[in-house]
Kinemage of the C-alpha trace (Angstrom):
@kinemage 1
@onewidth
@group {chain A} dominant
@subgroup {mainchain}
@vectorlist {calphas} color= white
{ca met a 1} P 53.638 108.535 -66.542
{ca leu a 2} L 54.410 104.745 -66.585
{ca glu a 3} L 50.786 103.933 -66.147
{ca lys a 4} L 49.825 106.046 -69.297
{ca gln a 5} L 52.654 104.443 -71.466
{ca glu a 6} L 51.555 100.834 -70.220
{ca ala a 7} L 47.801 101.812 -71.351
{ca val a 8} L 49.070 103.038 -74.817
{ca val a 9} L 50.963 99.773 -75.388
{ca val a 10} L 47.983 97.756 -74.370
{ca ala a 11} L 45.633 99.416 -76.649
{ca lys a 12} L 48.035 99.194 -79.653
{ca glu a 13} L 48.504 95.435 -78.936
{ca leu a 14} L 44.532 95.070 -78.929
{ca ala a 15} L 44.324 96.955 -82.218
{ca ser a 16} L 46.779 94.832 -83.627
{ca leu a 17} L 45.339 91.414 -82.695
{ca glu a 18} L 41.681 92.883 -83.838
{ca arg a 19} L 43.110 93.517 -87.419
{ca leu a 20} L 44.994 90.183 -87.468
{ca gln a 21} L 41.711 88.475 -86.669
{ca glu a 22} L 40.010 90.341 -89.334
{ca lys a 23} L 42.572 89.219 -91.833
{ca arg a 24} L 42.045 85.679 -90.755
{ca val a 25} L 38.311 85.821 -91.261
{ca ala a 26} L 38.580 87.244 -94.588
{ca ala a 27} L 41.092 84.806 -95.734
{ca leu a 28} L 38.922 81.670 -94.548
{ca ser a 29} L 35.962 83.123 -96.213
{ca ala a 30} L 37.845 83.295 -99.622
{ca ile a 31} L 38.956 79.641 -99.204
{ca phe a 32} L 35.281 78.348 -98.440
{ca glu a 33} L 33.881 80.429 -101.187
{ca lys a 34} L 36.418 78.875 -103.741
{ca his a 35} L 35.884 75.228 -102.591
{ca lys a 36} L 32.069 75.586 -102.128
{ca pro a 37} L 30.554 72.605 -104.194
{ca ser a 38} L 27.972 73.704 -106.892
{ca pro a 39} L 24.367 72.600 -106.731
{ca ser a 40} L 24.730 70.198 -109.765
{ca glu a 41} L 27.646 68.438 -108.153
{ca pro a 42} L 26.713 65.221 -106.178
{ca ser a 43} L 26.698 65.434 -102.402
{ca thr a 44} L 30.021 63.634 -100.941
{ca asn a 45} L 28.422 63.593 -97.515
{ca gly a 46} L 25.990 60.556 -98.275
{ca met a 47} L 26.824 57.737 -100.488
{ca gly a 48} L 28.773 59.612 -102.829
{ca asn a 49} L 31.743 57.804 -102.001
{ca gly a 50} L 30.220 54.509 -101.485
{ca val a 51} L 30.136 54.496 -97.626
{ca pro a 52} L 27.096 55.089 -95.689
{ca asp a 53} L 26.702 57.831 -93.168
{ca his a 54} L 26.365 55.458 -90.241
{ca ile a 55} L 29.413 53.559 -91.155
{ca val a 56} L 31.420 56.880 -91.447
{ca glu a 57} L 30.083 57.634 -87.798
{ca glu a 58} L 31.095 54.348 -86.655
{ca asn a 59} L 34.463 54.476 -87.847
{ca leu a 60} L 35.179 58.019 -86.247
{ca asp a 61} L 33.764 56.418 -83.178
{ca val a 62} L 36.436 53.747 -83.341
{ca lys a 63} L 39.294 56.278 -83.985
{ca ala a 64} L 38.090 58.468 -81.079
{ca ala a 65} L 37.899 55.249 -78.925
{ca lys a 66} L 41.555 54.349 -79.974
{ca ser a 67} L 42.844 57.777 -79.238
{ca cys a 68} L 41.145 57.783 -75.838
{ca ser a 69} L 42.623 54.264 -75.015
{ca glu a 70} L 45.873 55.881 -76.114
{ca asp a 71} L 45.486 58.724 -73.977
{ca val a 72} L 44.684 56.408 -70.873
{ca lys a 73} L 47.614 54.115 -71.447
{ca pro a 74} L 50.163 56.770 -70.213
{ca ala a 75} L 48.103 57.306 -66.964
{ca glu a 76} L 47.776 53.426 -66.646
{ca asn a 77} L 51.522 53.225 -66.646
{ca gly a 78} L 52.055 56.199 -64.300
{ca asn a 79} L 50.227 54.221 -61.953
{ca ala a 80} L 51.936 51.004 -62.418
{ca asp a 81} L 53.712 51.574 -59.089
{ca ala a 82} L 50.603 51.101 -57.227
{ca lys a 83} L 50.379 47.552 -58.314
{ca pro a 84} L 51.851 45.110 -55.897
{ca his a 85} L 55.323 44.252 -56.142
{ca ser a 86} L 55.902 40.915 -58.026
{ca glu a 87} L 58.506 39.658 -55.753
{ca leu a 88} L 56.428 40.187 -52.617
{ca met a 89} L 53.743 38.478 -54.588
{ca lys a 90} L 55.890 35.759 -55.373
{ca leu a 91} L 57.172 35.201 -51.787
{ca cys a 92} L 53.683 35.182 -50.449
{ca glu a 93} L 52.264 32.749 -52.660
{ca glu a 94} L 55.258 30.327 -51.942
{ca met a 95} L 54.640 30.892 -48.191
{ca asp a 96} L 58.384 31.891 -47.862
{ca ala a 97} L 58.275 33.686 -44.480
{ca glu a 98} L 62.046 33.996 -44.417
{ca gly a 99} L 62.262 35.358 -47.852
{ca leu a 100} L 59.576 37.886 -47.193
{ca gln a 101} L 61.523 38.882 -43.888
{ca lys a 102} L 64.625 39.358 -46.038
{ca phe a 103} L 63.097 41.298 -48.848
{ca ile a 104} L 61.500 43.860 -46.374
{ca ser a 105} L 64.771 44.045 -44.438
{ca asp a 106} L 66.980 44.645 -47.829
{ca asn a 107} L 64.429 47.288 -48.903
{ca arg a 108} L 64.279 49.529 -45.706
{ca lys a 109} L 64.493 52.545 -47.977
{ca asn a 110} L 61.005 51.796 -49.533
{ca leu a 111} L 59.256 50.824 -46.167
{ca ser a 112} L 56.520 53.266 -46.539
{ca ser a 113} L 55.485 51.589 -50.207
{ca ile a 114} L 56.072 48.206 -48.877
{ca arg a 115} L 53.760 48.778 -45.883
{ca glu a 116} L 51.126 49.844 -48.337
{ca glu a 117} L 51.444 46.668 -50.391
{ca ile a 118} L 51.631 44.044 -47.697
{ca pro a 119} L 48.012 43.931 -47.036
{ca ile a 120} L 47.619 43.452 -50.792
{ca val a 121} L 49.846 40.825 -51.321
{ca leu a 122} L 49.007 38.795 -48.186
{ca arg a 123} L 45.709 37.817 -50.038
{ca ser a 124} L 47.743 35.957 -52.574
{ca ala a 125} L 49.152 33.456 -49.608
{ca ser a 126} L 47.398 30.183 -49.238
{ca asn a 127} L 46.925 31.094 -45.547
{ca pro a 128} L 48.198 34.749 -44.420
{ca phe a 129} L 47.854 34.099 -40.830
{ca thr a 130} L 50.046 30.975 -41.003
{ca leu a 131} L 52.556 32.998 -43.121
{ca val a 132} L 52.926 35.714 -40.392
{ca leu a 133} L 53.179 33.316 -37.639
{ca asp a 134} L 55.795 31.549 -39.408
{ca ser a 135} L 57.764 34.996 -39.520
{ca leu a 136} L 57.644 35.348 -35.695
{ca lys a 137} L 60.065 32.251 -34.879
{ca asp a 138} L 63.067 34.392 -34.641
{ca phe a 139} L 61.599 37.376 -32.737
{ca tyr a 140} L 63.415 36.525 -29.462
{ca ser a 141} L 66.248 34.653 -31.180
{ca gly a 142} L 68.741 36.797 -29.347
{ca glu a 143} L 69.338 39.505 -26.920
{ca ile a 144} L 68.612 43.203 -28.362
{ca leu a 145} L 71.336 44.801 -26.215
{ca gly a 146} L 74.858 43.544 -26.919
{ca leu a 147} L 77.904 43.174 -24.359
{ca asp a 148} L 78.757 46.723 -25.276
{ca gly a 149} L 75.440 48.144 -24.357
{ca lys a 150} L 74.486 48.794 -28.162
{ca lys a 151} L 71.246 47.488 -29.739
{ca asp a 152} L 71.576 44.811 -32.287
{ca gly a 153} L 70.370 46.618 -35.232
{ca asn a 154} L 69.742 43.312 -37.416
{ca leu a 155} L 67.555 41.875 -34.515
{ca leu a 156} L 65.732 45.077 -34.035
{ca gly a 157} L 64.798 45.537 -37.871
{ca leu a 158} L 63.366 41.968 -37.682
{ca arg a 159} L 61.198 42.762 -34.652
{ca arg a 160} L 59.956 45.821 -36.522
{ca thr a 161} L 59.139 43.851 -39.632
{ca cys a 162} L 57.354 41.175 -37.440
{ca leu a 163} L 55.393 43.874 -35.969
{ca met a 164} L 54.419 45.504 -39.510
{ca leu a 165} L 53.478 42.042 -40.717
{ca met a 166} L 50.937 41.607 -37.667
{ca glu a 167} L 49.652 45.137 -38.349
{ca ser a 168} L 48.992 44.283 -42.021
{ca leu a 169} L 47.381 40.946 -41.105
{ca gly a 170} L 45.006 42.911 -38.866
{ca gln a 171} L 44.208 45.299 -41.641
{ca leu a 172} L 43.604 42.327 -43.965
{ca leu a 173} L 41.384 40.668 -41.424
{ca ala a 174} L 39.328 43.831 -41.120
{ca asp a 175} L 38.843 43.866 -44.963
{ca ser a 176} L 37.879 40.093 -45.056
{ca val a 177} L 34.330 41.304 -44.085
{ca leu a 178} L 33.919 42.291 -47.794
{ca gly a 179} L 34.771 38.806 -49.060
{ca ser a 180} L 38.309 39.573 -49.852
{ca leu a 181} L 39.361 36.250 -48.438
{ca ser a 182} L 38.312 32.620 -49.091
{ca asp a 183} L 37.300 30.136 -46.624
{ca asn a 184} L 40.670 28.554 -46.424
{ca gln a 185} L 42.395 31.820 -45.802
{ca met a 186} L 40.355 32.719 -42.686
{ca leu a 187} L 41.352 32.563 -39.199
{ca thr a 188} L 40.655 29.149 -37.719
{ca leu a 189} L 40.990 27.628 -34.268
{ca glu a 190} L 44.077 25.744 -34.997
{ca ile a 191} L 46.035 29.146 -36.148
{ca arg a 192} L 44.414 30.828 -32.948
{ca glu a 193} L 46.065 28.087 -30.761
{ca arg a 194} L 49.217 28.361 -32.389
{ca ala a 195} L 49.304 32.114 -31.791
{ca arg a 196} L 48.338 31.616 -28.046
{ca ala a 197} L 51.170 29.285 -27.768
{ca ile a 198} L 53.643 32.019 -29.137
{ca ala a 199} L 52.207 34.668 -26.837
{ca thr a 200} L 52.491 32.350 -23.675
{ca gly a 201} L 56.190 32.038 -24.697
{ca trp a 202} L 56.509 35.733 -25.027
{ca lys a 203} L 54.613 36.845 -21.798
{ca pro a 204} L 57.170 35.998 -19.360
{ca lys a 205} L 59.892 37.909 -21.242
{ca leu a 206} L 57.801 41.159 -20.596
{ca asp a 207} L 57.260 40.423 -16.888
{ca asp a 208} L 60.552 42.400 -15.886
{ca leu a 209} L 59.932 44.994 -18.390
{ca asp a 210} L 60.879 48.412 -16.858
{ca ile a 211} L 57.785 50.510 -17.945
{ca asp a 212} L 59.380 53.979 -16.959
{ca ala a 213} L 62.627 52.942 -18.849
{ca ser a 214} L 60.711 52.142 -21.895
{ca ser a 215} L 59.043 55.690 -21.802
{ca gly a 216} L 55.946 54.429 -23.456
{ca asn a 217} L 57.799 53.299 -26.666
{ca ser a 218} L 58.290 49.526 -26.073
{ca leu a 219} L 58.731 47.540 -29.242
{ca glu a 220} L 58.357 44.253 -27.431
{ca ala a 221} L 55.043 45.227 -25.440
{ca his a 222} L 53.694 46.597 -28.762
{ca ala a 223} L 54.382 43.261 -30.656
{ca phe a 224} L 52.809 41.199 -27.830
{ca leu a 225} L 49.594 43.333 -27.810
{ca gln a 226} L 49.368 43.427 -31.530
{ca leu a 227} L 49.803 39.505 -31.348
{ca leu a 228} L 46.856 39.344 -28.997
{ca ala a 229} L 44.766 41.807 -31.074
{ca thr a 230} L 45.513 40.405 -34.698
{ca phe a 231} L 44.761 36.687 -33.669
{ca gly a 232} L 41.849 37.472 -31.420
{ca ile a 233} L 43.282 35.675 -28.474
{ca ala a 234} L 43.169 38.669 -25.714
{ca ser a 235} L 40.443 36.593 -23.831
{ca glu a 236} L 43.092 33.973 -23.153
{ca phe a 237} L 44.870 36.301 -20.780
{ca asp a 238} L 44.248 38.300 -17.766
{ca gln a 239} L 42.962 41.791 -18.446
{ca asp a 240} L 44.816 43.403 -15.706
{ca glu a 241} L 47.936 41.939 -16.721
{ca ile a 242} L 47.335 43.242 -20.263
{ca cys a 243} L 46.659 46.690 -18.693
{ca lys a 244} L 49.902 46.728 -17.072
{ca leu a 245} L 51.563 46.798 -20.401
{ca ile a 246} L 49.617 49.716 -21.823
{ca pro a 247} L 51.794 52.345 -20.311
{ca ala a 248} L 54.589 50.973 -22.255
{ca val a 249} L 53.229 51.766 -25.492
{ca thr a 250} L 51.350 55.102 -25.015
{ca arg a 251} L 53.709 57.056 -26.928
{ca arg a 252} L 53.181 54.859 -30.154
{ca arg a 253} L 50.438 56.023 -32.726
{ca gln a 254} L 48.786 52.532 -32.557
{ca ala a 255} L 48.190 52.696 -28.701
{ca val a 256} L 44.516 53.886 -28.808
{ca asp a 257} L 43.639 51.415 -31.625
{ca leu a 258} L 45.293 48.564 -29.626
{ca cys a 259} L 43.248 49.452 -26.572
{ca arg a 260} L 39.963 49.392 -28.523
{ca ser a 261} L 40.929 46.142 -30.370
{ca leu a 262} L 41.768 44.473 -27.008
{ca gly a 263} L 38.447 45.708 -25.294
{ca leu a 264} L 40.148 47.873 -22.806
{ca ser a 265} L 38.380 51.241 -23.158
{ca his a 266} L 36.798 50.701 -19.822
{ca lys a 267} L 40.137 50.461 -18.228
{ca met a 268} L 41.512 53.470 -19.484
{ca pro a 269} L 40.829 55.657 -16.272
{ca gly a 270} L 43.077 53.233 -14.293
{ca val a 271} L 45.704 53.614 -17.185
{ca ile a 272} L 45.619 57.404 -17.097
{ca glu a 273} L 46.078 57.404 -13.068
{ca val a 274} L 49.264 55.112 -13.529
{ca leu a 275} L 50.571 57.764 -16.274
{ca leu a 276} L 49.934 60.714 -13.945
{ca asn a 277} L 51.646 59.067 -11.021
{ca ser a 278} L 54.706 58.438 -13.239
{ca gly a 279} L 54.904 62.297 -14.211
{ca arg a 280} L 53.544 61.623 -17.740
{ca gln a 281} L 50.819 63.931 -18.113
{ca ile a 282} L 51.047 64.451 -21.858
{ca glu a 283} L 50.371 60.777 -22.493
{ca ala a 284} L 47.449 61.057 -20.216
{ca val a 285} L 45.913 64.277 -21.751
{ca asn a 286} L 46.152 62.243 -25.083
{ca leu a 287} L 44.316 59.045 -23.691
{ca ala a 288} L 41.861 61.474 -22.076
{ca tyr a 289} L 40.872 63.148 -25.579
{ca ala a 290} L 40.938 59.720 -27.242
{ca phe a 291} L 38.478 58.051 -24.965
{ca glu a 292} L 36.554 61.031 -24.042
{ca leu a 293} L 37.683 61.457 -20.443
{ca thr a 294} L 38.621 65.119 -20.421
{ca glu a 295} L 35.623 66.144 -18.162
{ca gln a 296} L 37.256 63.831 -15.599
{ca tyr a 297} L 40.888 64.861 -16.421
{ca ala a 298} L 40.917 68.414 -17.471
{ca pro a 299} L 43.907 68.918 -19.934
{ca val a 300} L 45.039 72.287 -18.918
{ca pro a 301} L 45.719 71.698 -15.361
{ca leu a 302} L 47.637 68.636 -16.234
{ca leu a 303} L 49.638 70.403 -18.779
{ca lys a 304} L 50.522 73.061 -16.195
{ca ala a 305} L 51.497 70.432 -13.640
{ca tyr a 306} L 53.715 68.788 -16.193
{ca leu a 307} L 55.597 72.013 -16.880
{ca lys a 308} L 55.852 72.874 -13.125
{ca glu a 309} L 57.350 69.448 -12.627
{ca ala a 310} L 59.759 69.826 -15.139
{ca arg a 311} L 61.007 73.162 -13.725
{ca lys a 312} L 61.121 71.758 -10.317
{ca val a 313} L 63.459 69.017 -11.506
{ca ser a 314} L 65.462 71.587 -13.243
{ca gln a 315} L 65.965 73.838 -10.230
{ca ile a 316} L 67.073 70.917 -8.052
{ca lys a 317} L 69.751 70.103 -10.759
{ca ala a 318} L 70.739 73.868 -11.191
{ca gly a 319} L 72.452 73.298 -7.850
{ca asn a 320} L 75.096 71.217 -9.936
{ca thr a 321} L 77.121 73.984 -11.367
{ca ser a 322} L 79.026 71.534 -13.916
{ca pro a 323} L 78.491 72.177 -17.553
{ca ser a 324} L 76.929 68.794 -18.203
{ca ala a 325} L 74.392 69.268 -15.508
{ca gln a 326} L 73.498 72.769 -16.778
{ca asn a 327} L 72.665 71.504 -20.292
{ca glu a 328} L 70.954 68.478 -19.095
{ca thr a 329} L 68.772 71.146 -17.040
{ca asn a 330} L 67.986 73.216 -20.094
{ca glu a 331} L 67.427 70.365 -22.370
{ca arg a 332} L 64.680 68.731 -19.978
{ca glu a 333} L 62.848 72.183 -19.726
{ca leu a 334} L 63.157 72.602 -23.508
{ca ser a 335} L 61.550 69.322 -24.165
{ca ala a 336} L 58.917 69.813 -21.643
{ca leu a 337} L 57.910 72.919 -23.275
{ca lys a 338} L 57.819 71.669 -26.839
{ca ala a 339} L 55.768 68.723 -25.742
{ca ile a 340} L 53.143 71.087 -24.123
{ca ile a 341} L 53.075 73.321 -27.074
{ca lys a 342} L 52.544 70.412 -29.457
{ca cys a 343} L 49.865 68.862 -27.387
{ca ile a 344} L 48.121 72.315 -27.100
{ca glu a 345} L 48.120 72.496 -30.952
{ca glu a 346} L 46.893 69.067 -31.408
{ca his a 347} L 43.962 69.320 -29.180
{ca lys a 348} L 43.233 73.087 -29.996
{ca leu a 349} L 43.740 74.476 -26.368
{ca lys a 350} L 45.166 77.890 -27.270
{ca asp a 351} L 42.164 79.624 -26.006
{ca his a 352} L 42.469 77.956 -22.632
{ca tyr a 353} L 46.282 77.796 -22.544
{ca pro a 354} L 48.280 80.765 -24.462
{ca ile a 355} L 51.633 79.470 -26.044
{ca asp a 356} L 53.207 82.907 -26.316
{ca pro a 357} L 54.956 82.876 -22.914
{ca leu a 358} L 56.016 79.280 -23.731
{ca gln a 359} L 57.445 80.369 -26.991
{ca lys a 360} L 59.301 83.234 -25.417
{ca arg a 361} L 60.888 80.832 -22.626
{ca ile a 362} L 61.938 78.374 -25.542
{ca leu a 363} L 63.768 81.389 -27.299
{ca leu a 364} L 65.491 82.503 -24.080
{ca leu a 365} L 66.518 78.850 -23.376
{ca glu a 366} L 68.016 78.346 -26.841
{ca lys a 367} L 69.876 81.603 -26.685
{ca ala a 368} L 71.413 80.698 -23.322
{ca lys a 369} L 72.196 77.206 -24.836
{ca ala a 370} L 73.894 78.836 -27.940
{ca asp a 371} L 75.780 81.414 -25.924
{ca lys a 372} L 77.214 78.391 -23.664
{ca arg a 373} L 78.255 76.496 -26.923
{ca arg a 374} L 80.099 79.540 -28.034
{ca ala a 375} L 81.720 80.094 -24.723
{ca ala a 376} L 82.943 76.520 -24.622
{ca glu a 377} L 84.335 76.730 -28.044
{ca ala a 378} L 85.969 80.016 -27.327
{ca ala a 379} L 87.740 78.194 -24.306
{ca lys a 380} L 89.088 75.292 -26.252
{ca pro a 381} L 92.859 75.833 -27.731
{ca gln a 382} L 92.739 76.833 -31.099
{ca ser a 383} L 94.506 74.082 -33.322
{ca lys a 384} L 96.265 74.964 -36.378
{ca arg a 385} L 94.312 74.754 -39.377
{ca pro a 386} L 95.875 72.497 -42.076
{ca arg a 387} L 96.775 73.973 -45.434
{ca ala a 388} L 94.894 73.474 -48.674
{ca asn a 389} L 97.125 70.696 -49.842
{ca gly a 390} L 96.525 68.766 -46.721
{ca thr a 391} L 99.897 69.573 -44.943
{ca thr a 392} L 100.133 71.324 -41.691
{ca tyr a 393} L 102.244 74.111 -40.149
{ca ala a 394} L 105.712 72.872 -38.813
{ca pro a 395} L 108.831 74.459 -37.840
{ca arg a 396} L 111.416 75.055 -40.802
{ca val a 397} L 114.015 72.485 -40.786
{ca thr a 398} L 117.233 73.511 -42.446
{ca ser a 399} L 120.935 71.850 -42.570
{ca ile a 400} L 122.423 75.126 -41.367
{ca pro a 401} L 124.344 74.809 -38.049
{ca asp a 402} L 123.583 77.169 -35.188
{ca lys a 403} L 126.721 78.914 -35.505
{ca ser a 404} L 126.764 79.920 -38.830
{ca phe a 405} L 127.975 83.650 -38.569
{ca tyr a 406} L 131.076 83.115 -40.567
{ca arg a 407} L 131.278 82.343 -44.230
{ca ala a 408} L 132.047 78.642 -45.196
{ca pro a 409} L 134.226 77.807 -48.272
{ca leu a 410} L 132.515 76.861 -51.487
{ca glu a 411} L 131.885 73.049 -52.195
{ca arg a 412} L 133.424 73.565 -55.186
{ca tyr a 413} L 136.846 74.706 -53.999
{ca pro a 414} L 137.076 73.239 -50.334
{ca tyr a 415} L 140.458 74.761 -50.095
{ca pro a 416} L 141.738 78.456 -50.230
{ca tyr a 417} L 143.344 77.657 -53.525
{ca asp a 418} L 142.220 76.359 -56.884
{ca arg a 419} L 143.999 72.767 -56.590
{ca gln a 420} L 144.236 70.681 -53.626
{ca tyr a 421} L 147.717 69.702 -54.651
{ca val a 422} L 150.528 72.197 -53.554
{ca tyr a 423} L 154.222 71.991 -54.170
{ca pro a 424} L 156.326 72.130 -51.173
{ca ala a 425} L 157.844 75.511 -50.229
{ca glu a 426} L 161.824 75.861 -50.974
{ca thr a 427} L 163.973 74.550 -48.163
{ca his a 428} L 166.841 76.768 -47.022
{ca pro a 429} L 169.727 75.017 -45.149
{ca pro a 430} L 170.589 76.584 -41.854
{ca pro a 431} L 173.690 78.860 -41.977
{ca thr a 432} L 177.078 77.408 -40.738
{ca leu a 433} L 178.567 78.722 -37.571
{ca met a 434} L 182.301 79.392 -39.033
{ca gly a 435} L 183.048 80.767 -42.415
{ca ser a 436} L 179.516 80.530 -43.843
{ca ala a 437} L 178.044 82.881 -46.291
{ca pro a 438} L 175.568 85.268 -44.911
{ca tyr a 439} L 171.855 84.844 -45.099
{ca thr a 440} L 171.018 86.922 -48.264
{ca ile a 441} L 167.249 86.054 -48.451
{ca ser a 442} L 164.997 89.095 -47.965
{ca pro a 443} L 162.610 88.723 -44.831
{ca thr a 444} L 159.822 89.662 -47.070
{ca his a 445} L 160.551 86.718 -49.190
{ca thr a 446} L 157.275 84.829 -49.597
{ca thr a 447} L 156.615 81.054 -50.909
{ca tyr a 448} L 155.815 80.249 -54.369
{ca tyr a 449} L 154.218 77.381 -56.115
{ca gly a 450} L 155.883 75.492 -59.016
{ca asn a 451} L 153.725 77.491 -61.533
{ca gly a 452} L 154.969 80.752 -60.215
{ca tyr a 453} L 151.809 81.824 -58.225
{ca arg a 454} L 152.494 82.986 -54.610
{ca val a 455} L 150.939 80.962 -51.733
{ca gln a 456} L 148.316 82.932 -49.786
{ca tyr a 457} L 147.360 81.601 -46.306
{ca gln a 458} L 143.911 82.537 -44.786
{ca ala a 459} L 143.973 84.761 -41.792
{ca thr a 460} L 143.672 83.789 -38.395
{ca tyr a 461} L 139.997 83.902 -37.221
{ca leu a 462} L 139.383 86.003 -34.106
{ca his a 463} L 136.840 84.695 -31.765
């Protein structure tokens, strides 16, 4: 029924549009007939107005070009953000390394856009390599860990900025093949020697680096390797010593490019063996795919071995029944499962290693984790919630004494009578022993005030 009604409505609308179009055509025809020039009238398309046809066409072309340029201007303004920042450009032109460091540190929120601009603005420096080397002087100006065990945020930010500048300089060096740098801006032997001196000073600080503690994410090792790659001084150092630092950066996205830039591709089997012996099969699989070593190091068995090792450690720690130990056990297995699933998806191994059982296990562990959290919250004593006005519930405090079961006099009349001044009662002399008149006052005689009101005394309380 509804479909029929809709069809009728559509048909009516189409018919109405057709009638409207016919009326428009008729009106336009009438207008054209009315303004149609007669054969006797001179033509105004040519020289009738004193302007040649080709001039009119040129004017139209100029107008069209202007309109096109006006249309392009907003688009160009819209891409104004793509141009390098003027402040960055100025700092590079002035070779102000400290100012460049400060500008990047103060604009951490826009770091992604700054990272794209740095390779461009470095071209404006008289020598970008010298500028970057100047920015490295405070890299080891202090200890990253304070006395309280917390990392120094300012020093950590400075080191990250130094690393970003070296990466941008490496990108600029790769683009210089196309002639984007002048002869004065190229990497010279003098600059290489200065970079080698800096790297020689950094190397002893990395000799005591704990590779396992860094978990493949060492900023200091990455900066050292990037310094060697950017300034082309890797040949000044022993390759075996350099390879020892590779496991400290394998979790960083630039690790593969660094190894290739340093000429360490042939050393990767040894690096993978180090990772496997450390129980870091995920990183070993990533390197095996990056350097085409999957035939020598099959990914699926390595991933299964990683999961088995994680569960073995969890079972060992399961003997400790403390809540913190149980939570640590679950978190370790959860992290292992999620890392394996991510590796399977990145390298498209679903056909060889299904992820459904892994996902079910994750759901089970997360449910157990949530149940333990709820049980812990239920075991905690419930604190009284504050009121809406910010106050808390408290016992009611009053000025009434504990024994308030009898009525107290009103404050306005603290006495049982309306005035606090009382006239004394009449005094009667004692009777004389001999010849005295008998005592004639009635026993029921009561005392009166001077105004004639009788004195009323409060009855005795019974306790």
